[in-house]
N, C-alpha and C positions, 0 to 999 in steps of 0.2 A: 710829764704825766704819763706819756705813752710807754716810756721805759719802765716806770713803776708798775704799770698794768701788766707788761710782759713778764716782769719778775714774779708778780702774783700768780699769773697763769702757770709759769714754770714750777713754782712752789707747789701749786695744786697738783700738777702732774706727778711730782715726786712723792706726794702723799698717797697716791693711789697705787696699790700693790699690782705688780705685773703690768704697769701701764705703758711701758716703753720697751724698745728692743734692748736685749742684753748685748754685751760686746760680742758674744758668740753669734747671735742672730745678725748683728750688723756685718760681721765678717762673712757670714754665709750669704747674706743678701748681696753684698758687694762683689764677692767672688762669682756669684751666679750672673750678675749683671755683666761683669767683664767677660765672662765666658761666652755669654750671648753676643756681646759686641764683637768678640773675636771670631765668631762663626757666622756673621751675617753673609747673606748672598743677595746680589752679586758682591764680589770682594771689593773693598775700597781701593782706590789708586794708592800706590806707594809713594807718590810724589807730594802728597799732602798728609798732614798729621791726622791720625785717627786714634784718639787717646784712650788709654785705660782710665777709668774713672777713679777718683780718690774720694774717700769719705770726708765730708766737711761738716764740722760741728755747728757752724753758723747756719748752714742750710737746715741741719737737723733741728736746731732750736726754732727756726722760723716754722718748720713743719710741725713742731710740737705745739706752738701757739695756735696754728690753724686747726690741728687735730682736736685741741681742747675746746674749740668753739662748738664742736659736735654739730648739731643741726642749725645753730643760730647763724652761722656764716659758713658758706661752702669752701671758699678758698682764702688764702692769706692775701693781705694787701699787695705784697710784692708779686705774688702769683697772678692776681687779677690784673696788675699793671704790666705784666710781661717781663718784669725784671728777672724772675725765675721761671723756668718751665716747671709746671706743677701738675701732679696727678692726685686724685682723691679716690679712695676705695672705702667701702663699708662692708662689715662682716657681722654675722649674728653671734659668732664666738671668737675668742682671741685668735688672731691669725699668726701663724708661724712665718719665718722668713721665706720658706718654700711656698707658702700660700700666697704671699704678696708677690713673689716673683712670677708665679703662675698667672696672677692678675695682670702683671705688666706685659706678659707675652701672650695673653689669651687671644689677641687679634693678629698674631704674627701670620697665621695662615690666611688671613683675610686681607692682608696688605700686599699690594702689587707695586714693587719698587719702580718699574718702568713707567707705569701709568701714574705713580705717586698718588694712589687712590685706595680707598677702603671699600670693601663690599658693603652694599646697602644694609643697614641694620647693625653695623658694627662701628665702634669708635676705636680707631687705631692710634690715637694720640699718646696713650700710655706706652705703646711700643715705639713710636717714632721719637718720643722724648728720650727713651732709654738708649736708642741706637744713634742719636744725633751726633754727627762726626765732630762738630766743634765743641761739644760739651766736655768738660773736664772734671766736674765735681758733682756729687750727689749727697743728699742727706734725707733720711726718712724718720718718721716718728709715728707711734700708734697710741691711741688713747681709749680707755674704757668708758664709753659714753653711758654705760648702765648707771654709773655713779651720778649722772645728771638727770636720771629719769628716763633715758632712752633705752632701746633694747638692742644696741649694736656697738661695735667697735669701729673706730674711724682711723684710717691710715692716710697720711699725707707724705708724698715724696717730692722734693724740690731738686731741680737741676740748674747748673750754671756753667757756662752761659746758656741762656734759654734757646730752645729750638722749636721744631714743628711749625715753621712758617708756612702759610698757605701757598701752594704752588711751587714750593722748593723741596727738592729731594733731600733726604737726611745727610747724604754725603755724596762725593763724586766717586762713581764706580769705575772699575776696570772694564775693558771691552768684554762683552758677554753676549750670549744669545738672548734676544729679547723675549720676555714673558708677557708682553703687552696683551691685554684682552680688548683693547680698543681696536677691534679687528675689522678688516674690510674683506671683500671678496675679489676674485679675479673675473667676475662675471658682470657684464654691463646690465644694470637693471632697468634701463629706460630706453634703449635704442630700438626695441622691437614692439612699438605700439601697433596694436591691431586696429581693424576697422571699428569705427565708433557707431556703426549702424545698429539700430534696434528695430528690426523690420516686423511690421504687423503681418505681412505676407511675404513670401519669397520674392526678392527683388524690389520690394517697396521700401524706400528709405523715409523715415519720419523726420520732421523738422525738429531741431533742437530748440527748446524754449529756455529762456533765462530762469534760473532757480529763484525761489521766493526768499531773497535775502535782503529785502529792502529795509528791514528793521536795523541792520548793522551795516555800516558803510565806513570806508576810509576816504581820505581826500582824493579827488579825481586827478590831482597833479601834485608834484613835489614829493616830500617825504611821507612815508606811511609805515605803520607798524601794527599788525593785527593783534599783538600782545596787549596793546592799550585798549582794545575793545573787549578783552576778557575771553576771547574765543580760542586761544592757543593752549593746548594741553601742556602740563608740566613735563619736562624732558624725563624720559625713562631710560633704563639701562638694559641693553640686550645681553649684557654680561659676556658669556663665553661663546656667543653664536653670532655669525655675520649674517644677520637677517634684517638688515636695515630697510629692505623693501617692504616687509610686513609692518614694521613700526611706522614707516612713512605713510603707508596706505591707511592704517588705523588713525594716524594723526590727522590726515585730511578729513576722514569721516567724522572724527570727534569735533573738529572745528566747524564742519558744516552743520552738525546738530546744534552746536552752541550758537551759531549764527541764526538758526531758525527757532530754537526753543529756549535759549538762554542757559542751557546746562551742558556740561562736558562729560558724557558717560565714559566709564572705563571699559573699553571694548577689548575683545580677545585678539591677540596676535597669534597665539598658538593654533587657533582654528584655521587661519590662513596657511600656516606651515603644514598642518596635518591634512587638511581637506582640499586644498586647491592645487592646481598644477603650476603655481607661480614660482615655487622654489625648485632648486636643483634636487636630485635624488637625495643628496645630503644638503638639506636646506640651510645649514650653517655655512655653506660655501657660496651663498648668494641666491638671487632669484630675480624675477621680472616684476617691476611695479605695476605695469599695465595689466598683466594677468591677475595680479592681486586685486586691482580695482574692478576688473570684470567679474571676478568671483564675488566680491562684495555686492556688485550690482545684481547678480543673479541669486545669491543665497542669503545675503544679509549677514549680520554679525551678532554673536552672543556676547554676554557680559564677560569681563575678565574673571569674575568670581565663579561663573558657571563653566568656563573653559580656560583655566589658568595657564600662564606661560611657564614652560619648563626648559626651553632652549635646547642646548646640546644634550641634556639629560634624556630628552625624548627620542633621540635618534635610534636607540636600540630597540624601541618598541613603538614604532610610529603607527598609531591607530587614530582614525578620525572618529570622534565622538560627537559629531554635530547633532543638535536637536533643534529642528525647525520651530518647535513650540516655544523655545527660549530665545529666539531672535528678537532683538530689541531695536535694531535699526536696519534699514534697507537702503541700497544705493539706487540712484537714478542714472542720468547720463554720465558716461565717462568722457572727459574732455582732455584734450592735450593742445599744447601751444606749438607754434613754429619753433624751430631751433635757432632762435635769436633773442638777444637780450631784451629788446623792447616788447616783444610779444609775451615773453615770460613774465616780465614785470606787469604788463597790462592785464594778463589773465589773473595774476595774484591780486592785483588791485581790485579787479572787478568781481571775481568769484570767491576770493578767500585764499588761505594758504594752499600752496601747490607743492607736489613732490618734484624734486630736481635731482639730476645725476651730477656727480663730481668725482674728482680724483682725490682721495684722502691719502696723502703721502706721510712719511714718518714725522715730518715737522708738524703736521696737523694734529698728530697725537698729543704733542706737547703744547698745543695752543692754550693760552690762558686768558688773554685779553687783547684788545686793539683790533686793527684791521689785518686779517690774514691775506697774504698774497702768495700765490704759487709762483715759483721762480721761472717757469717756462710754460708755453701753451701746451695743453694736453689733448685738445680736440675731443674725439670720441673715446679716448682711453680713460674711461671712468671705472670706479670700483666701489662706489658708495652712494647711498641715497639719503637725502635729508629733506626736511620740510622747510620750504621758503616761506617766511612769515612777514617779510617787510623789505623795504628798500630805502636807503638814504641817498637822496639825489644830491644833496650838498657836498657830500664826500664820496659819492659814487661807490657804495658798497651794499651787498645783500645782507639780510639778517636771516640766519637759519637756525632751526632747532635740530639738534643732533640726538642720537639715541645711545649716548655713552654715559648717562647719568648726570646729575646736577653738580658733581664735583669736577667735571671737565669744563674747560672754557669759562664763559661768563654765565655761571649757573646753568650749564647745559646748552647754551646758545653761543653763536659766534657771528662775527662780522667778517664777510669775505669780499674782497675787492671785486667790483663789477667791471673793472677795466679789462678789455679783451687781452688775452694772454696772461693775465694775472688771476683770472676768475676760477681756476681749477676745473674748467670745462663746463661750468654751469650754463653759460650763454651759448654753448655750441651744441646743446642737446635739448630735446623736447621736455617740457614740464607736463606733468599729469595731475588730474584732479577728478573728483566725482561729486555729483549732486546727491542730495539725500531726499528720500520720500518717507511719508508716514508708514509705520508698520500696520 
């Protein structure tokens, strides 16, 4: 019955004028794909095959069936099952081979091979399917969905063997200069904690009082994970700027507001970069988390929508546009731990997520899942700041939130060994945090 249905659909396609690619269009599209594969950067290694694709009529027929579904079914059964790699495109007028190829490569500039990631807001699967090293065959079809009452054309392209596996690069590359944007700085962001005094008068030190976080707690012993309490903000992406100190500081503040009020406001990172002394002159080369927390204590933070993040693009015209009337949260006491594992875990357990320093080595860029272990002790030689959100006592690892987007690691989070010498320096440096007060 299914074979009969397929034949009916294919007959329908044949009855619609200009519904599928001509032989000339097929040749043009195939040549364009192979030309793009032949010019990928970085270059593939020569010790493994990197094939020129061949046109496959069976794949094209499967694409034709999927295209003829128009809006009633997005992908083919084989595409949905992962037997074929499959991409679907829609157009308001009949697309040429060049138009379809442009759709395939539209995200090329947004794909970073070394990070195996796509910029937020883009879908790179059409591109990675096209350049997948192990793929050998392709077939595409287009269908005029106007004949079914819709207002568009649908194009489906199938690849075999399928590719674009999560966490796997499209091919093995030759040695090359890295273009990774999962950047760190050479500046230690946590070793210069300043005095925590908030004096009413010169020389008078006030007592620190516990913040009002009684409504949200984690277990007093054993495993804990602040994500389970709903107070940890979704990991963001600092993109082309090594300003982890600002993202960590804002993450602490967001969690404190969530613990107190049950909401996680989206707060400005760029305000810290432009208006505080926390960053280096080039804030994309690092900064000091404690200075960022002290700035939040004194000035508060505006919303992200009122002071949006621009990262490296803002270095050429660095201007502080702080507006005190738009401050939505203010900080209270800046707190920091002793430089040891137990006190860091204790502060995180008692007060909420805290900022910690670590060394992010090249292997950390490629982290996908599991418990990450640094190969050797790093001590105070740190270059990156992350948000510590939990600890697993059973397996002795920290749970951290990074600022490299949700495509990195375990949806933007990582497990890092808490064993001394394997902990990437987390247990050898102080952790910092800040309380929140009402505006």
